[in-house]
N, C-alpha and C positions, 0 to 999 in steps of 0.2 A: 469628187469634191468632199471635203470633210467639214464638220461643224464644230463649234466650241460651245459647250454647255456649262452653266454655273451649277455647282452642287454643294451640298452641306453634309458633313459627317457628324455623327452623334458623339464621337470620341476623338481625341487628339491623335492617337495612334491608329493608322490604317492597318488593322490586324483582324484576325478571325473574330467574328461577332460584331464588328462595326457595321453600322448601317449608313448608306450613302443615298441621299435624296437628290436626284437630278431634276432641275427645273429648266423650263424652256423659254421663260420670258414670254414674248408675244408669238413665238413659234412653237409648233408641236414637238414634243420630245420624242425622238426616235434614234436613240444611241446606236451607232454602228461602227464597224471597223474603220480606223483612222481618225475618228473623232477625238477631240481633246476635252477633258473635264477639268475645270478650274474648281478645286474643292476648298471650301472654308470649313475649318474645324474649330472646336473649342480652344481656348487659350490663344486666340488670334493666330492660329497656325493656318497657313495656306500652302497648297501645292497644286501642281498641274500634272495630270497623267494622260497617257495616250492609250486609246483602245486598240490593242494589238489584234484582238479577235472578238467578234460577236457571233455566237452560234446559238440561236434560239434564246432560251432564258439564261444564258451564261455569258459573262464577259471575262476577258483576260486583259489586264491593264499593265502598262509599264510605267515605273516611277522615274523621275529625273536621275536618281542614283543607280538605275539599272535593275531595281527590284521588280518583282512580279506580284500581282494581286489577282486572285480568282474570285469572281463574284457570281452570285446567283440572284435571280429576280425574286423579290420578296413581296408578299401580298400586304402585309401590315407590320408596323413596328410602333410601339407606344413611345419610342424615342422622339418622334416628331409630332406628338399629339398637340402640343402648344404652338407648333410652327404655323405662322400665318402666311397664306399664299393668296395672291390677288385673284379675283374672279377671272375665269377664262384661261388661266395658266394651266399647263399640263405638267405632269411629273412622272418620273419612274423611280421606284424604290428598289435598292439593291443591298445585298448583304455580302460582306467579305467572308468567304469560307476558308480561304488559305492565303498566306502571304509568304514570300521568299525574299530575303535580303539579296543584294547584288553579289556578295562574296560567297554565297552558298552553292 
């Protein structure tokens, strides 16, 4: 069974160097293979991606266009310093380390 998580990115383009903050609402965040992330980005951009693989501190995501994103777990990013999160919510912070468009 897969879960859907809400997430936020610090940049409109999901490319290397972009941070993604995954929040769990009232549930504990534990992103795993087959989960879906609904990502809100600056400039009112939204996209949903599917977790193709979760191995340790790494994620491989597939975009709706067929592109791929490789992420690594991040410990801290000042991109979300002002981000307010409700008490009791859990989160995971990830950084895009590589991206590949569908036609490459």
